[in-house]
Backbone bond lengths (Angstrom), bond angles and torsions (degrees), N, CA, C in turn:
res aa  C-N    CA-C-N  psi(-1)  N-CA   C-N-CA  omega(-1)  CA-C   N-CA-C  phi
1 M - - - 1.466 - - 1.519 109.59 -
2 N 1.307 117.26 126.67 1.457 121.29 174.95 1.511 108.55 -82.15
3 C 1.324 116.70 113.71 1.461 120.47 -172.27 1.509 109.88 -140.88
4 R 1.314 116.76 135.35 1.458 121.55 178.22 1.520 108.82 -102.14
5 S 1.313 116.49 135.92 1.462 121.98 176.84 1.518 108.93 -90.80
6 V 1.326 115.93 126.08 1.464 121.65 177.28 1.521 109.05 -95.56
7 D 1.320 117.59 123.26 1.452 121.48 -178.00 1.520 111.60 -69.66
8 T 1.333 114.67 161.42 1.446 119.96 172.77 1.530 108.86 -64.33
9 I 1.322 115.97 134.11 1.469 118.05 -170.32 1.516 114.06 -128.66
10 L 1.321 117.66 8.10 1.455 119.28 -177.69 1.503 112.25 -57.77
11 H 1.339 116.94 -41.69 1.463 121.16 -174.93 1.523 112.09 -111.23
12 K 1.313 118.93 21.07 1.454 118.65 176.35 1.517 110.90 -64.35
13 C 1.302 115.19 142.57 1.461 120.92 -178.60 1.516 110.95 -72.00
14 A 1.338 115.85 147.04 1.461 120.23 -176.27 1.530 111.77 -62.94
15 T 1.328 117.53 -31.77 1.457 118.61 -175.13 1.527 112.01 -108.16
16 R 1.346 117.68 -10.25 1.461 120.48 175.69 1.524 108.13 -132.24
17 P 1.343 117.44 76.86 1.450 121.08 -169.31 1.508 115.85 -67.57
18 S 1.314 119.34 -2.76 1.450 119.88 179.41 1.535 112.92 -89.44
19 E 1.336 116.70 -7.78 1.449 119.14 -177.44 1.535 111.20 -75.91
20 L 1.319 117.29 138.01 1.449 122.91 -179.09 1.514 110.03 -126.78
21 I 1.341 118.11 139.53 1.457 119.79 172.68 1.519 112.60 -134.19
22 V 1.325 118.21 13.18 1.445 122.19 176.86 1.530 108.62 -110.26
23 E 1.316 117.68 132.21 1.453 120.44 179.85 1.525 110.08 -66.86
24 P 1.328 119.09 142.24 1.457 121.48 -172.78 1.513 114.04 -61.85
25 W 1.345 118.41 -30.64 1.459 118.67 -176.09 1.540 111.78 -76.34
26 T 1.327 118.09 -13.81 1.467 120.41 175.33 1.520 111.56 -100.11
27 A 1.308 115.70 -3.68 1.471 119.93 -169.57 1.511 113.71 -60.05
28 G 1.361 116.34 -52.81 1.452 119.47 -172.73 1.511 113.61 -60.69
29 S 1.340 117.77 -49.45 1.451 119.78 -176.54 1.522 113.03 -69.58
30 E 1.323 116.99 -40.12 1.456 119.93 179.37 1.528 111.01 -67.56
31 L 1.310 115.93 -43.62 1.461 119.79 179.50 1.529 110.51 -63.89
32 S 1.324 117.71 -45.35 1.453 120.99 179.59 1.521 111.71 -60.20
33 R 1.332 116.45 -43.15 1.458 120.88 179.39 1.542 110.68 -62.44
34 Q 1.321 117.18 -43.83 1.449 120.63 -177.93 1.529 111.85 -67.74
35 L 1.329 116.78 -40.29 1.466 119.35 177.69 1.516 111.49 -64.70
36 D 1.328 116.82 -40.99 1.473 120.18 176.06 1.511 111.31 -58.88
37 L 1.332 116.27 -42.05 1.460 119.91 -178.57 1.519 111.12 -64.08
38 W 1.336 116.98 -46.67 1.469 119.31 179.87 1.527 111.53 -63.75
39 L 1.328 117.09 -43.04 1.468 120.48 179.63 1.528 111.49 -63.43
40 S 1.319 117.11 -34.48 1.471 120.40 179.85 1.520 112.63 -68.41
41 K 1.328 116.13 -21.98 1.462 120.44 -179.55 1.538 112.77 -94.08
42 A 1.318 116.84 -1.88 1.475 121.17 178.33 1.525 108.97 -104.45
43 D 1.315 116.05 138.28 1.458 120.84 -177.96 1.521 111.53 -91.34
44 L 1.323 115.55 147.22 1.467 121.44 172.60 1.526 107.35 -85.21
45 T 1.323 116.35 101.41 1.464 121.61 -174.36 1.515 113.89 -124.35
46 H 1.350 117.32 -16.66 1.467 119.88 -175.55 1.515 109.07 -147.47
47 G 1.304 114.82 69.53 1.456 120.95 -177.92 1.515 111.04 -142.35
48 P 1.307 118.96 176.96 1.462 125.67 -0.81 1.526 112.02 -73.34
49 A 1.311 116.55 136.71 1.465 120.81 -174.91 1.529 110.94 -73.72
50 R 1.324 114.78 135.46 1.464 120.27 168.34 1.526 110.13 -93.11
51 A 1.338 115.75 -26.45 1.464 121.95 174.77 1.512 108.08 -150.22
52 I 1.320 115.39 150.79 1.461 119.71 174.98 1.525 108.50 -133.28
53 I 1.332 114.20 153.85 1.465 121.81 168.99 1.515 105.88 -115.21
54 A 1.340 117.20 128.33 1.454 120.87 -177.67 1.518 109.98 -148.88
55 P 1.345 116.90 154.48 1.467 120.62 -174.98 1.527 113.20 -78.25
56 H 1.342 115.05 168.47 1.450 120.39 -176.89 1.530 113.06 -133.79
57 A 1.327 118.06 24.77 1.460 120.35 176.07 1.524 109.31 -82.52
58 G 1.330 117.02 -173.79 1.448 120.73 176.99 1.513 110.90 -59.13
59 Y 1.327 116.91 141.78 1.459 119.75 -175.16 1.525 112.58 -63.18
60 S 1.323 118.06 -28.76 1.463 119.43 177.87 1.530 111.27 -65.89
61 Y 1.331 116.97 -18.55 1.458 122.02 176.87 1.536 111.36 -94.95
62 C 1.342 116.59 -45.87 1.463 118.27 -168.63 1.525 114.24 -125.31
63 G 1.329 118.09 4.52 1.456 120.49 -177.63 1.511 112.78 -59.68
64 A 1.319 116.82 -41.86 1.471 120.32 -179.56 1.518 110.88 -66.04
65 C 1.331 116.59 -37.62 1.477 120.62 178.57 1.518 110.18 -67.26
66 A 1.329 117.21 -45.30 1.464 120.93 -177.88 1.532 112.13 -60.85
67 A 1.325 116.35 -29.32 1.469 120.56 -179.21 1.507 112.45 -58.16
68 F 1.329 117.21 -32.57 1.466 120.61 -178.86 1.526 111.53 -65.95
69 A 1.315 117.42 -30.55 1.460 120.68 175.27 1.526 110.13 -76.61
70 Y 1.315 116.95 -48.71 1.463 120.17 -175.80 1.537 112.88 -69.61
71 R 1.316 116.72 -21.84 1.469 119.19 176.79 1.519 111.56 -66.66
72 Q 1.327 118.10 -19.55 1.466 121.84 -177.27 1.539 112.47 -85.40
73 V 1.338 117.02 -6.63 1.474 121.61 -176.88 1.527 109.73 -79.33
74 S 1.336 115.94 134.40 1.462 122.22 175.04 1.526 108.87 -101.49
75 P 1.317 118.82 98.62 1.466 120.44 -173.23 1.527 114.17 -65.17
76 V 1.313 117.75 -24.68 1.456 120.08 -179.29 1.534 111.83 -67.42
77 V 1.327 116.56 -22.72 1.462 122.08 -177.12 1.516 111.96 -92.02
78 V 1.320 116.60 -35.40 1.477 122.16 -166.99 1.532 111.89 -77.59
79 K 1.326 115.72 131.25 1.458 122.33 176.63 1.531 112.17 -117.60
80 R 1.323 117.27 -26.56 1.460 122.89 -178.75 1.515 109.31 -137.49
81 I 1.332 116.40 136.86 1.459 121.16 -178.80 1.523 109.84 -124.80
82 F 1.316 115.44 111.36 1.480 122.36 174.69 1.529 107.92 -83.72
83 I 1.333 116.14 132.00 1.476 121.16 179.19 1.508 108.14 -120.59
84 L 1.331 117.06 112.28 1.466 122.81 -179.07 1.532 108.68 -103.74
85 G 1.335 115.52 108.73 1.459 120.20 -178.77 1.517 111.95 -119.27
86 P 1.324 118.34 139.18 1.462 120.29 178.69 1.510 112.45 -72.95
87 S 1.317 115.86 148.55 1.468 122.44 178.71 1.523 109.30 -82.72
88 H 1.335 116.81 119.72 1.478 120.90 178.65 1.518 113.09 -98.77
89 H 1.330 118.91 -18.67 1.456 120.95 -167.78 1.523 115.03 -118.29
90 V 1.305 117.83 -22.43 1.476 119.53 -178.72 1.514 109.60 -124.85
91 R 1.319 114.87 148.26 1.459 120.75 174.91 1.520 108.51 -74.83
92 L 1.291 115.82 126.18 1.458 120.62 -175.43 1.524 107.86 -143.67
93 G 1.337 115.16 119.99 1.463 119.40 -177.87 1.497 113.69 -90.42
94 G 1.321 116.62 -5.23 1.467 120.93 179.69 1.515 109.89 -138.04
95 C 1.320 116.57 -137.65 1.455 122.40 178.33 1.523 109.56 -125.19
96 A 1.335 116.82 149.18 1.452 121.27 -175.67 1.520 111.01 -130.63
97 L 1.336 114.73 150.11 1.448 123.46 179.73 1.520 110.16 -110.28
98 S 1.318 116.05 159.89 1.468 121.59 -179.17 1.533 110.80 -84.28
99 V 1.324 116.53 144.66 1.465 120.80 176.34 1.534 111.64 -87.53
100 L 1.318 117.16 -3.34 1.459 120.74 -174.33 1.533 111.12 -88.18
101 D 1.316 115.36 166.43 1.464 122.26 179.78 1.538 111.47 -96.75
102 K 1.323 115.99 -33.46 1.461 120.59 -176.62 1.516 110.37 -144.03
103 Y 1.325 115.07 155.70 1.453 122.34 167.46 1.529 108.11 -112.69
104 Q 1.315 116.74 130.39 1.449 120.73 175.44 1.526 109.59 -87.77
105 T 1.330 117.09 139.01 1.455 122.25 171.76 1.519 108.32 -126.15
106 P 1.313 119.44 165.96 1.462 120.80 175.73 1.529 113.22 -63.40
107 L 1.328 118.05 -12.93 1.464 121.22 -179.66 1.515 111.35 -95.20
108 Y 1.335 117.42 -57.69 1.469 123.13 174.16 1.511 107.33 -168.64
109 D 1.351 115.37 170.31 1.456 120.71 -176.85 1.515 111.77 -77.26
110 L 1.335 115.92 146.06 1.469 122.13 175.93 1.538 108.07 -111.82
111 T 1.326 116.29 128.85 1.456 122.14 -175.02 1.521 111.05 -92.37
112 I 1.332 116.94 131.27 1.454 122.04 177.94 1.528 109.85 -81.74
113 D 1.307 115.77 135.80 1.466 122.23 -174.63 1.527 109.69 -82.32
114 K 1.322 115.94 102.78 1.460 120.97 -177.46 1.518 113.09 -72.12
115 Q 1.342 116.33 -27.62 1.470 118.54 179.06 1.514 110.67 -67.61
116 I 1.328 115.92 -45.57 1.470 118.98 178.25 1.535 110.02 -65.60
117 Y 1.329 116.36 -39.41 1.470 119.51 176.32 1.518 111.06 -57.28
118 A 1.333 117.13 -42.35 1.457 120.33 179.47 1.523 110.76 -63.00
119 E 1.332 116.97 -39.22 1.465 120.64 177.66 1.527 110.80 -64.21
120 L 1.323 116.86 -42.35 1.459 120.65 179.26 1.541 110.58 -67.28
121 E 1.318 116.38 -42.79 1.475 119.67 179.06 1.537 111.06 -60.67
122 A 1.329 115.87 -34.55 1.461 120.09 -178.27 1.530 112.63 -64.82
123 T 1.317 117.56 -19.14 1.464 120.98 177.07 1.534 111.67 -74.04
124 R 1.338 116.81 -15.92 1.466 124.13 -177.31 1.537 112.42 62.98
125 Q 1.308 117.00 24.28 1.459 121.09 179.76 1.524 112.80 -110.81
126 F 1.339 116.83 1.15 1.451 121.05 -176.73 1.531 110.89 -119.42
127 E 1.318 115.34 143.52 1.451 120.43 171.35 1.525 109.70 -110.94
128 W 1.318 117.59 -175.43 1.453 121.97 -177.45 1.514 109.82 -118.50
129 M 1.324 116.31 133.33 1.459 119.65 175.37 1.531 108.89 -89.19
130 D 1.327 116.54 142.99 1.456 119.37 177.86 1.531 109.96 -74.81
131 V 1.319 115.42 169.10 1.462 119.90 -175.11 1.527 111.54 -62.98
132 Q 1.332 117.67 -37.74 1.453 120.20 -179.67 1.520 111.69 -63.38
133 T 1.315 116.28 -42.10 1.473 120.25 175.91 1.512 110.16 -61.22
134 D 1.313 115.88 -44.10 1.463 121.21 178.64 1.516 111.02 -59.23
135 E 1.335 116.39 -45.37 1.476 120.82 -178.51 1.533 111.47 -67.56
136 D 1.326 116.86 -35.36 1.461 120.09 -175.40 1.530 112.59 -76.38
137 E 1.312 117.78 -27.74 1.458 121.64 -172.38 1.523 111.92 -82.47
138 H 1.350 116.20 123.77 1.459 120.71 -177.53 1.520 114.38 -96.69
139 S 1.327 118.30 -11.84 1.463 119.81 -172.23 1.520 112.56 -67.10
140 I 1.336 117.38 -30.38 1.452 121.92 174.21 1.539 109.42 -87.69
141 E 1.308 115.61 -44.02 1.479 122.07 -176.58 1.535 112.42 -51.82
142 M 1.329 116.04 -43.13 1.457 119.57 -172.45 1.532 113.10 -66.69
143 H 1.321 116.49 -17.02 1.473 119.70 179.08 1.513 113.42 -90.66
144 L 1.311 117.61 -15.67 1.461 119.85 -172.62 1.525 114.04 -63.48
145 P 1.343 120.00 -44.96 1.463 118.32 178.14 1.528 112.59 -64.67
146 Y 1.318 118.50 -37.45 1.460 119.48 177.90 1.536 110.16 -64.93
147 I 1.313 117.29 -39.97 1.459 120.10 176.69 1.530 109.86 -63.01
148 A 1.344 116.67 -44.99 1.452 120.89 179.20 1.529 110.34 -59.81
149 K 1.316 117.53 -40.25 1.471 120.94 -178.35 1.520 112.29 -67.36
150 V 1.335 117.87 -49.80 1.461 118.95 -175.33 1.527 111.25 -71.09
151 M 1.338 117.06 -23.09 1.468 120.64 -179.63 1.537 112.22 -99.62
152 E 1.309 117.03 11.62 1.468 122.19 -169.48 1.534 113.37 -55.07
153 E 1.326 117.69 -40.98 1.467 120.67 -178.07 1.525 112.24 -72.90
154 Y 1.315 116.51 -12.97 1.475 121.24 -177.91 1.517 110.50 -126.07
155 K 1.334 116.29 33.61 1.478 119.77 -168.70 1.515 114.25 -66.74
156 T 1.332 118.09 -16.29 1.472 118.86 176.31 1.525 112.20 -97.92
157 G 1.334 116.28 3.85 1.461 119.09 -173.09 1.509 115.95 -115.08
158 F 1.336 117.37 16.07 1.461 119.58 179.11 1.511 110.87 -144.37
159 T 1.324 115.18 160.44 1.455 122.49 176.21 1.521 109.52 -127.93
160 I 1.327 116.27 167.42 1.462 120.89 177.75 1.520 109.95 -120.01
161 I 1.329 114.68 152.78 1.471 121.62 177.40 1.529 108.04 -129.41
162 P 1.336 117.75 83.75 1.470 119.02 178.60 1.521 112.13 -73.65
163 I 1.333 115.15 134.99 1.457 122.01 -179.64 1.531 108.08 -133.44
164 L 1.321 116.42 120.14 1.463 121.62 176.18 1.533 108.36 -87.82
165 V 1.324 115.23 124.94 1.483 120.77 -173.03 1.524 108.92 -106.23
166 G 1.312 116.55 126.47 1.456 121.89 -178.64 1.518 112.48 -90.09
167 A 1.331 115.61 -167.19 1.478 122.27 -179.60 1.525 108.23 -80.91
168 L 1.319 116.16 89.13 1.456 121.00 -171.37 1.519 112.20 -88.83
169 T 1.317 116.37 144.85 1.452 121.27 168.25 1.540 107.96 -73.02
170 P 1.336 117.30 162.90 1.465 118.61 175.31 1.519 113.17 -56.03
171 E 1.326 115.58 -35.08 1.470 119.73 179.63 1.532 110.59 -65.79
172 K 1.333 116.70 -40.41 1.458 119.89 178.93 1.536 110.92 -71.75
173 E 1.310 117.96 -35.81 1.462 119.76 174.66 1.521 109.34 -58.49
174 A 1.327 116.76 -42.53 1.463 120.75 178.35 1.520 112.10 -65.50
175 K 1.327 116.83 -38.35 1.468 120.79 179.45 1.516 110.83 -64.50
176 Y 1.331 116.43 -48.59 1.477 119.29 179.91 1.532 110.85 -69.48
177 G 1.329 116.79 -32.91 1.454 119.02 175.35 1.520 112.12 -61.90
178 S 1.327 116.19 -39.59 1.474 120.29 177.65 1.526 111.91 -66.29
179 I 1.339 115.49 -37.53 1.477 119.55 179.07 1.539 110.09 -66.29
180 L 1.318 116.42 -40.80 1.462 120.20 -175.28 1.520 114.58 -86.34
181 A 1.327 116.87 -13.96 1.463 120.46 -177.77 1.535 114.04 -54.67
182 P 1.341 119.37 -46.04 1.466 118.33 178.70 1.528 113.66 -61.52
183 Y 1.319 116.28 -32.20 1.471 119.97 177.27 1.538 110.24 -70.90
184 L 1.323 116.98 -39.12 1.461 121.46 176.36 1.528 110.75 -61.80
185 A 1.331 116.16 -33.78 1.474 120.21 -177.71 1.524 112.44 -72.56
186 D 1.305 117.89 -17.62 1.469 122.62 -177.54 1.527 109.53 -80.90
187 P 1.341 118.88 119.60 1.482 120.48 -177.45 1.521 113.94 -65.46
188 Q 1.318 118.84 -13.46 1.461 120.90 177.68 1.527 112.42 -86.27
189 N 1.320 116.52 -1.50 1.464 121.10 179.56 1.526 111.01 -106.80
190 L 1.326 114.34 146.30 1.462 122.02 172.34 1.523 107.55 -123.91
191 V 1.303 117.62 135.77 1.465 122.39 175.85 1.522 108.76 -109.42
192 V 1.318 116.30 122.04 1.469 122.91 176.61 1.513 108.38 -104.69
193 V 1.324 116.61 119.01 1.456 121.35 178.71 1.531 107.45 -106.11
194 S 1.319 115.11 122.26 1.444 123.08 -174.80 1.531 111.08 -95.69
195 S 1.328 115.93 118.22 1.458 118.05 179.44 1.512 112.20 -161.28
196 D 1.309 117.63 134.96 1.448 123.29 160.49 1.519 107.18 -89.51
197 F 1.323 116.25 169.17 1.447 120.08 178.05 1.550 109.50 -108.58
198 C 1.278 120.62 -138.90 1.462 121.73 -167.41 1.534 112.82 -56.94
199 H 1.337 115.11 127.74 1.466 122.09 169.87 1.528 105.65 -102.28
200 W 1.336 116.88 105.28 1.455 120.15 -172.04 1.532 111.26 -112.80
201 G 1.330 114.82 136.70 1.456 120.75 175.66 1.513 110.85 137.28
202 S 1.307 115.65 164.02 1.468 120.18 -176.93 1.516 111.73 -62.85
203 R 1.333 118.34 -32.16 1.467 118.94 -179.80 1.523 111.87 -70.65
204 F 1.328 117.22 -18.51 1.463 121.63 174.81 1.534 110.85 -97.39
205 R 1.345 115.95 -0.69 1.474 121.67 -178.41 1.521 111.06 56.48
206 Y 1.325 115.23 38.53 1.470 119.64 177.82 1.532 108.25 -146.74
207 T 1.328 115.87 112.14 1.470 119.86 -177.26 1.533 111.26 -133.19
208 W 1.327 117.06 31.56 1.464 119.16 178.25 1.522 109.97 -61.46
209 R 1.338 115.76 140.29 1.451 119.94 172.86 1.510 109.78 -155.50
210 D 1.323 115.26 157.22 1.455 123.80 174.68 1.518 106.82 -121.60
211 P 1.362 117.82 102.99 1.468 120.22 -176.33 1.532 113.21 -56.31
212 S 1.309 118.08 -23.44 1.470 119.60 -178.64 1.534 111.44 -69.69
213 K 1.330 117.92 -13.36 1.461 121.23 -179.03 1.533 112.13 -89.18
214 G 1.316 117.49 -3.85 1.448 120.59 179.16 1.526 111.45 106.53
215 H 1.343 116.40 -143.77 1.452 120.94 178.53 1.527 110.80 -62.10
216 I 1.304 115.61 164.31 1.474 120.23 -177.95 1.535 110.33 -56.85
217 H 1.336 117.37 -43.70 1.467 118.52 -177.57 1.519 111.57 -65.54
218 Q 1.333 117.37 -28.55 1.466 120.32 175.49 1.519 111.54 -72.70
219 S 1.329 115.82 -35.71 1.467 121.33 175.22 1.519 110.29 -64.58
220 I 1.357 116.77 -42.11 1.459 120.93 178.57 1.523 110.39 -63.14
221 E 1.332 116.46 -44.31 1.469 119.20 179.76 1.522 111.28 -61.99
222 W 1.329 116.58 -41.58 1.464 119.85 177.66 1.525 110.24 -60.16
223 L 1.331 116.09 -44.43 1.464 121.16 -179.00 1.544 110.56 -62.74
224 D 1.327 116.06 -48.23 1.456 119.00 179.78 1.534 111.15 -59.33
225 K 1.321 116.17 -42.02 1.460 118.93 -175.03 1.507 113.36 -72.04
226 Q 1.335 117.10 -21.80 1.466 118.67 170.60 1.524 110.15 -62.51
227 G 1.333 115.76 -45.33 1.473 120.05 176.76 1.514 112.29 -66.22
228 M 1.315 116.77 -42.74 1.461 121.08 -179.36 1.521 111.46 -61.20
229 D 1.339 116.30 -37.66 1.471 119.72 177.69 1.526 111.46 -62.79
230 L 1.317 116.88 -40.46 1.453 120.91 179.16 1.533 111.46 -68.86
231 I 1.324 116.08 -35.44 1.474 119.74 175.91 1.526 109.28 -66.00
232 E 1.324 117.24 -43.33 1.466 120.35 177.82 1.518 111.97 -60.80
233 K 1.316 116.14 -32.91 1.465 120.21 176.63 1.526 112.38 -77.01
234 M 1.346 115.44 -4.63 1.463 122.36 -179.90 1.519 110.89 55.07
235 D 1.351 114.57 48.47 1.459 123.63 -173.73 1.530 109.45 -112.81
236 P 1.323 119.27 89.94 1.467 119.97 -177.23 1.528 113.37 -64.11
237 H 1.317 117.92 -35.35 1.465 121.07 -179.78 1.531 110.22 -69.73
238 G 1.323 116.78 -43.84 1.455 121.23 178.33 1.529 111.47 -63.29
239 F 1.325 116.47 -39.22 1.465 120.78 178.10 1.521 110.66 -65.79
240 A 1.316 117.60 -41.65 1.472 121.19 178.48 1.535 110.44 -64.76
241 D 1.330 117.73 -40.34 1.466 121.40 177.39 1.533 110.48 -64.46
242 Y 1.293 116.44 -39.88 1.467 121.23 178.65 1.525 110.77 -62.02
243 L 1.341 116.95 -44.36 1.456 120.03 179.13 1.528 110.80 -64.96
244 N 1.313 117.61 -38.88 1.457 121.04 177.76 1.528 111.45 -64.75
245 K 1.333 116.33 -36.78 1.461 121.14 -177.05 1.530 112.60 -72.82
246 Y 1.341 116.18 -46.92 1.463 120.23 -172.56 1.528 113.58 -103.63
247 G 1.319 117.17 -20.10 1.461 119.81 -177.05 1.511 113.52 64.31
248 N 1.319 117.66 25.21 1.458 120.26 -176.41 1.539 110.45 -55.47
249 T 1.319 115.81 133.66 1.462 122.45 -173.19 1.525 111.49 -82.92
250 I 1.325 116.51 58.59 1.464 123.50 175.75 1.514 106.70 -82.37
251 C 1.336 117.84 106.08 1.463 119.28 -169.19 1.520 112.41 -69.24
252 G 1.333 118.35 -23.77 1.458 121.43 177.94 1.512 113.43 -98.56
253 R 1.319 115.90 28.06 1.458 118.95 -176.89 1.528 112.66 -60.88
254 H 1.334 116.17 -34.46 1.473 117.71 -179.30 1.529 112.77 -76.31
255 P 1.333 120.22 -42.95 1.456 118.42 170.30 1.523 113.70 -57.59
256 I 1.346 116.61 -39.72 1.454 119.65 175.86 1.526 110.19 -62.72
257 G 1.346 116.25 -42.04 1.458 120.23 177.55 1.512 112.47 -60.60
258 V 1.326 116.92 -40.05 1.478 120.39 177.60 1.525 110.03 -63.15
259 L 1.334 117.13 -44.47 1.468 119.71 177.60 1.509 111.57 -60.17
260 L 1.326 117.12 -46.03 1.474 120.52 -179.86 1.517 111.16 -62.39
261 R 1.322 117.58 -36.32 1.466 120.82 178.30 1.522 111.54 -70.73
262 A 1.342 117.04 -35.73 1.465 120.58 175.82 1.534 110.34 -64.61
263 I 1.327 115.74 -41.62 1.464 120.49 176.70 1.515 110.40 -61.99
264 A 1.349 115.59 -45.08 1.465 120.36 179.92 1.525 111.05 -61.04
265 K 1.318 116.51 -39.28 1.477 120.60 177.81 1.521 110.69 -60.39
266 L 1.325 116.49 -45.28 1.463 119.81 179.99 1.537 110.71 -67.56
267 R 1.322 116.72 -37.82 1.472 119.59 -178.45 1.524 112.25 -69.90
268 S 1.325 116.44 -19.85 1.478 119.45 179.77 1.508 112.01 -80.35
269 Q 1.315 116.97 -10.01 1.453 120.30 -177.97 1.514 111.32 -85.38
270 S 1.317 116.37 151.72 1.476 120.59 -174.51 1.514 113.01 -64.20
271 N 1.323 117.05 -31.85 1.458 120.72 -178.74 1.540 111.91 -102.11
272 S 1.306 115.26 33.42 1.461 121.13 -174.26 1.529 110.93 -61.84
273 P 1.325 116.59 131.93 1.469 119.44 175.42 1.526 110.49 -74.00
274 R 1.311 116.64 159.13 1.470 121.00 173.42 1.517 108.43 -77.75
275 M 1.314 116.13 134.73 1.459 121.63 -178.00 1.537 109.89 -128.45
276 S 1.317 114.88 149.99 1.463 121.07 177.14 1.506 109.08 -139.46
277 L 1.346 116.14 124.79 1.457 121.78 179.26 1.512 107.60 -114.88
278 K 1.317 116.49 127.36 1.473 120.35 -174.43 1.512 110.99 -139.06
279 F 1.332 116.74 133.73 1.461 122.15 171.79 1.523 109.37 -81.82
280 L 1.321 115.11 135.70 1.464 120.95 -173.51 1.512 113.33 -113.86
281 K 1.325 117.58 -18.65 1.473 120.63 -177.93 1.511 109.86 -157.00
282 Y 1.336 115.14 142.77 1.457 122.10 176.20 1.535 107.59 -136.44
283 A 1.325 116.40 139.96 1.469 120.75 178.99 1.518 109.74 -152.13
284 Q 1.331 115.50 162.88 1.463 121.72 174.74 1.516 108.45 -128.58
285 S 1.327 116.78 147.05 1.473 120.67 -179.09 1.506 111.35 -64.66
286 S 1.317 117.34 -29.88 1.458 122.75 175.28 1.519 107.65 -162.10
287 Q 1.320 117.47 164.45 1.461 121.58 -178.43 1.515 109.08 -101.03
288 C 1.323 115.26 113.44 1.464 121.32 -179.30 1.529 110.70 -75.91
289 I 1.317 115.02 129.93 1.476 121.07 177.15 1.523 111.18 -114.01
290 N 1.339 117.20 -38.88 1.457 120.23 -178.57 1.525 110.21 -126.20
291 Q 1.329 114.67 174.68 1.464 121.13 -173.08 1.529 113.05 -67.56
292 Q 1.320 117.49 -17.17 1.455 119.98 179.78 1.540 112.89 -84.96
293 D 1.316 116.23 -10.56 1.466 121.15 -179.98 1.518 111.42 -78.73
294 S 1.311 115.36 167.38 1.456 121.34 174.86 1.514 108.95 -151.28
295 S 1.329 116.11 157.05 1.461 120.65 178.71 1.515 110.45 -160.04
296 V 1.333 115.24 162.57 1.461 123.23 171.15 1.527 107.19 -124.54
297 S 1.311 115.82 136.64 1.454 120.58 179.40 1.525 111.36 -98.24
298 Y 1.329 115.64 151.88 1.457 122.33 -178.94 1.527 109.58 -133.09
299 A 1.328 116.40 144.66 1.456 120.65 178.43 1.516 109.57 -148.58
300 S 1.321 116.00 144.67 1.455 121.55 178.59 1.518 110.69 -124.27
301 A 1.320 116.72 135.62 1.457 122.28 -176.31 1.516 110.25 -138.51
302 S 1.332 115.51 161.35 1.465 121.82 177.93 1.505 110.03 -137.61
303 L 1.340 115.19 136.63 1.451 122.88 174.95 1.524 108.13 -106.77
304 V 1.331 116.19 127.09 1.452 120.00 176.96 1.531 109.97 -121.73
305 F 1.317 116.05 150.21 1.451 123.08 172.99 1.508 107.82 -100.54
306 E 1.317 117.62 123.10 1.460 120.57 -173.94 1.524 112.32 -94.82
């Protein structure tokens, strides 16, 4: 069996996600308890989700924020979960699929849907990532325990479809959005879009600020929320223009772009369903006051079909 082991991630560092400080034999119970706690503190206000946007940093930084997205998932409905994660380590001009059969988590194994993979491969628009790339990439990995937790009562009744998303042109975002649109339209599918928001500081080579917005962390929040507003409006062109204007270091900008293009494809159809995309939580790893500080922003959103 081709199976990937997912490391314990409760205490992974926001900027070095491979670091571990929890012993493996305590991983499952501690992780499960912490996820339950975060989910219990998040309200169900915008569900059932057809798609969510959630962060992928260390859970000690963004776990509470991510809970607001996962709280909107209705596990009784979901049969297939697409996970769109940005590529952090390899140059990728398109999208790639995993060669493995399962992903191991501290809770239980998640099975990759080979039928859907065959359908995606048949489009000739997807390549395959090698096992090392799969192991190194945290943008998909960080969502697996949350998926396992919210689907726990139905763990034998769903599959996952991990997709690694490269640095796509707007045209390629539209192409992949068109391919994934029919899957988004299916109420038995859930799309998980993995993204952190602004990475601010000299170590990220991004220090944009607008002094009129107040402290640096207030300027960052204003910047992030400009992008979040455009995402809520489901405006792929406006979001692309915003990224070109500000260069905001939203690492999942291309998975978000693919989701927005899939929504646009569905909205262009005569029988288009009504959709609503709403951000439910925003947080920062720390509040930047001076130029020596740094932070990563996190945001959680849910897309519902009305």
